C-alpha positions, 0 to 999 in steps of 0.5 A, spaced: 875 192 374 880 198 374 882 201 380 879 208 382 884 214 381 886 217 387 888 224 386 894 226 389 896 233 392 900 236 386 905 242 387 905 245 380 911 250 382 918 249 382 923 254 386 929 258 382 933 263 386 927 265 391 922 265 385 916 260 384 915 258 377 910 254 374 913 250 368 908 249 362 911 242 361 917 238 363 921 235 357 924 228 359 930 225 355 930 217 355 935 212 354 941 218 354 946 213 358 949 207 355 949 203 362 942 205 363 940 202 356 944 196 358 941 195 365 934 195 362 935 190 356 934 196 351 937 198 344 941 205 343 936 209 339 937 212 332 935 218 335 934 222 341 928 219 345 923 225 348 917 224 352 913 229 356 910 230 363 905 235 364 906 240 370 901 236 374 906 231 375 910 236 380 910 234 387 914 234 393 913 227 395 916 220 394 911 215 394 913 208 393 907 205 391 901 207 386 897 201 385 904 198 383 911 199 385 914 206 383 921 206 381 926 212 381 930 215 376 935 220 378 936 226 373 940 232 372 935 238 370 935 244 366 931 250 367 929 254 361 929 262 360 930 266 354 931 260 350 937 258 354 939 254 360 938 259 366 938 254 372 940 247 374 937 242 379 936 235 380 930 231 380 926 224 380 923 221 374 918 216 377 916 210 373 911 205 374 916 200 371 911 194 370 906 198 366 911 201 362 914 194 360 907 192 358 906 199 354 913 197 350 911 190 349 904 193 345 908 199 342 904 204 346 906 211 348 909 211 355 904 216 359 901 212 363 907 209 366 911 216 366 906 222 366 902 220 372 900 225 378 906 225 382 911 223 377 916 229 377 920 231 384 925 236 383 930 240 388 930 247 388 934 250 382 940 254 382 943 259 377 947 255 371 954 255 371 958 258 365 959 251 362 955 245 363 960 240 361 962 238 368 955 237 371 954 230 375 949 227 380 949 222 385 944 218 389 945 215 396 939 211 399 940 210 406 947 213 405 949 207 400 951 210 393 946 207 388 947 212 382 952 216 379 953 220 372 956 225 369 955 229 363 960 226 359 957 219 360 951 222 356 949 220 349 946 227 348 949 232 353 945 238 355 947 243 349 946 238 344 939 236 347 937 243 347 939 244 339 935 237 338 929 240 341 929 247 338 928 243 331 921 241 333 919 244 339 918 251 343 921 251 350 917 257 354 920 260 360 920 256 366 920 249 362 924 244 365 928 239 361 930 232 365 936 229 361 936 222 363 938 217 368 945 213 369 945 206 371 942 204 378 935 205 378 930 201 382 924 201 386 922 206 391 922 203 399 917 206 403 921 209 409 928 210 406 932 216 405 934 218 398 939 224 398 940 227 391 946 231 389 948 235 383 955 237 382 959 242 378 966 239 378 968 238 386 963 244 388 956 241 390 950 246 387 944 242 390 943 237 395 936 234 398 934 228 401 927 226 401 924 220 405 919 215 401 912 214 403 
């Protein structure tokens, strides 16, 4: 028997320079860090891996179990306005890893493991720096460093991502691009504190802590 679907209270709004915005979609880039591909036992794809989350995936809450363990993937996030990157933030691409593994084995799409309600968690967004070449992220779990990544480690850095997406997809104002996760992903632990930080060089642009429920 399939377990009944319990709807979560989602929050289809993001915050950018004191504005509230509802994205039409969240565009996610998968397999964008070589070390993460290795830790997942995957192969480097020939083309950029792209999948989508609906805006109903937005939430403020990290929930550790949704019928199965939920894994965190911390990502540098880009906010689009006028076809350009206007804002930057940090977020979690939450994943039902067991479900994803089953879908991969059958050659099926990932939406059941990636696009569920509450699968996209974002910090506030701030104005993007003039150059995106020195952006980096860190994630500390209960004060211990778990993830660290820099755009120089990406197979597809931000401007290349934007160029590739524009070849086949229209990006509307307010859309968010999640640029992939570095190595160090794992299951959320209820009661643990997750502190994600977005930096530009040595400057902290955004830092936020969530407690997993």
